[in-house]
C-alpha positions as CSV (number, residue, x, y, z in Angstrom):
1,M,-10.2,-16.1,-0.6
2,A,-10.7,-17.5,-3.9
3,K,-13.7,-19.3,-4.9
4,R,-14.1,-23.0,-5.0
5,Y,-16.1,-24.5,-7.5
6,N,-17.6,-28.3,-7.2
7,L,-18.0,-29.2,-11.2
8,E,-20.1,-31.9,-10.3
9,R,-22.7,-29.6,-9.3
10,M,-22.5,-27.2,-12.0
11,P,-25.3,-27.1,-14.9
12,P,-23.6,-28.4,-18.0
13,S,-24.2,-25.5,-19.7
14,L,-21.3,-23.7,-17.4
15,L,-18.5,-26.7,-18.1
16,S,-16.3,-25.8,-20.7
17,T,-16.1,-26.7,-24.3
18,P,-13.1,-28.9,-25.3
19,T,-11.9,-26.0,-27.2
20,A,-12.2,-23.7,-24.2
21,A,-10.7,-26.3,-21.8
22,K,-7.5,-26.7,-23.8
23,A,-7.2,-23.2,-24.5
24,A,-7.2,-22.6,-20.7
25,E,-5.2,-25.8,-20.0
26,E,-2.3,-24.3,-22.7
27,L,-2.9,-21.0,-21.5
28,R,-2.0,-21.8,-17.7
29,G,0.5,-23.6,-18.8
30,L,2.2,-21.0,-20.6
31,I,1.8,-18.3,-18.1
32,G,3.4,-20.3,-15.7
33,R,6.3,-20.7,-17.6
34,L,6.5,-17.6,-19.2
35,K,6.4,-16.4,-14.9
36,R,9.2,-18.7,-14.0
37,R,11.5,-17.1,-17.0
38,L,10.5,-13.8,-15.9
39,R,11.5,-14.7,-12.4
40,E,15.2,-15.9,-13.9
41,Q,15.6,-12.3,-15.6
42,S,15.9,-10.3,-12.7
43,N,17.8,-10.9,-9.5
44,V,15.6,-12.0,-6.6
45,G,18.7,-12.4,-4.3
46,D,18.0,-14.8,-1.5
47,F,14.3,-13.2,-0.6
48,T,12.0,-16.0,0.0
49,P,8.8,-15.8,-2.7
50,S,7.1,-14.4,0.5
51,Q,9.2,-11.9,1.1
52,I,9.1,-10.7,-2.7
53,A,5.1,-11.0,-2.3
54,V,5.2,-8.7,0.7
55,L,7.7,-6.0,-1.6
56,V,5.0,-5.7,-4.3
57,R,1.9,-5.8,-2.5
58,L,3.8,-2.8,-0.8
59,E,4.8,-1.3,-3.9
60,K,1.4,-1.4,-5.5
61,N,-0.4,-0.8,-2.6
62,G,1.3,1.6,-0.4
63,P,2.3,1.3,3.2
64,A,0.4,-1.3,5.3
65,T,0.6,-2.4,9.1
66,A,1.8,-6.0,9.5
67,S,-1.8,-7.1,10.6
68,G,-2.7,-6.0,7.3
69,L,0.0,-7.7,5.2
70,A,-0.8,-10.8,7.2
71,R,-4.4,-10.8,6.2
72,A,-3.6,-9.5,2.5
73,E,-1.4,-12.6,1.9
74,A,-3.9,-15.0,4.0
75,M,-1.1,-15.8,6.7
76,R,-0.9,-15.6,10.5
77,P,0.7,-12.8,11.8
78,Q,3.3,-14.5,13.2
79,S,4.9,-15.8,9.8
80,M,4.3,-12.2,8.5
81,G,6.5,-11.0,11.6
82,K,9.7,-13.1,10.2
83,I,8.9,-11.7,6.9
84,I,8.8,-8.2,8.1
85,A,12.0,-8.7,10.6
86,A,14.1,-10.2,7.7
87,L,12.9,-7.3,5.1
88,E,13.8,-4.5,7.5
89,A,17.1,-6.4,8.6
90,E,18.1,-6.4,5.1
91,G,17.3,-2.5,4.7
92,M,14.1,-2.7,2.1
93,I,11.4,-1.7,4.3
94,R,11.1,0.7,7.3
95,G,8.6,1.2,10.0
96,E,7.4,3.9,11.6
97,P,4.5,4.4,14.3
98,D,1.1,5.2,12.8
99,S,0.3,9.0,13.6
100,T,-3.4,8.2,14.6
101,D,-2.7,5.0,16.6
102,G,0.4,4.7,18.2
103,R,0.6,0.7,18.8
104,Q,0.5,0.6,15.6
105,T,3.6,0.7,12.8
106,I,3.2,1.2,9.1
107,L,5.5,-0.3,7.0
108,D,6.7,1.3,3.8
109,L,9.7,0.4,0.8
110,T,13.0,2.0,1.6
111,E,14.5,3.8,-1.7
112,T,16.6,0.4,-2.2
113,S,13.9,-1.6,-2.6
114,R,12.2,0.9,-5.0
115,A,15.3,0.9,-6.6
116,W,15.5,-3.1,-6.8
117,I,12.2,-3.3,-8.2
118,V,12.1,-1.1,-10.8
119,E,15.5,-2.6,-11.8
120,G,13.9,-6.1,-11.9
121,R,10.8,-5.0,-13.8
122,A,13.3,-3.2,-16.6
123,A,15.3,-6.3,-16.8
124,R,12.2,-8.3,-17.2
125,Q,10.4,-6.1,-19.6
126,D,14.0,-6.0,-21.8
127,W,14.4,-9.7,-21.7
128,L,11.2,-10.2,-22.7
129,S,10.7,-7.2,-25.4
130,R,14.0,-8.7,-26.8
131,R,12.6,-12.4,-27.2
132,I,9.8,-11.4,-29.0
133,E,11.7,-9.2,-31.3
134,H,14.4,-11.8,-32.0
135,Y,11.5,-14.7,-32.6
136,L,8.6,-13.2,-33.8
137,S,8.1,-11.1,-37.0
138,P,6.4,-7.9,-37.0
139,D,3.5,-9.6,-38.6
140,E,3.4,-12.2,-35.6
141,Q,4.4,-9.5,-33.1
142,A,1.3,-7.5,-34.2
143,R,-1.0,-11.1,-34.0
144,L,0.6,-11.2,-30.6
145,L,-1.0,-8.0,-29.6
146,T,-4.1,-9.3,-30.8
147,A,-4.4,-12.0,-28.9
148,L,-3.3,-10.2,-25.4
149,A,-6.4,-8.0,-26.5
150,L,-8.3,-11.4,-26.3
151,I,-6.8,-12.7,-23.2
152,R,-7.2,-9.1,-21.5
153,K,-11.2,-9.8,-22.2
154,V,-11.1,-13.0,-20.6
155,V,-9.2,-12.0,-17.7
156,D,-10.9,-8.3,-17.2
157,D,-14.4,-8.2,-15.9
């Protein structure tokens, strides 16, 4: 669960400077636009954002139960059941009985979904690489790498 902060109760020393606040606002906006543009570059077909989130979670974290996926995605098990049924019908995930608990089903990606994920990722990477090469000079590309290192410093703990 994401932490929620009451800014009115925060000590003044924890509030952002105007420069930091402006940078945060610009960065959030740009990241949102970049995510939308990247989504446009891959063929998501008729998948919903929730279905894509489940596929990506299974790809990153490995096989899981429906209840584990529901908890991870912060949704009701009934809602997750509908997502799983749709993905199974499309041949994107498959379920097999848990070897340690026959009441549970372990869900995993199919080879079709793994190929779909790899192709989508490659399309997004290719699009972004071509944009960087086309719109930025070699010097600007180097400065972009420096800026990315700074962003990584902010994001990583």
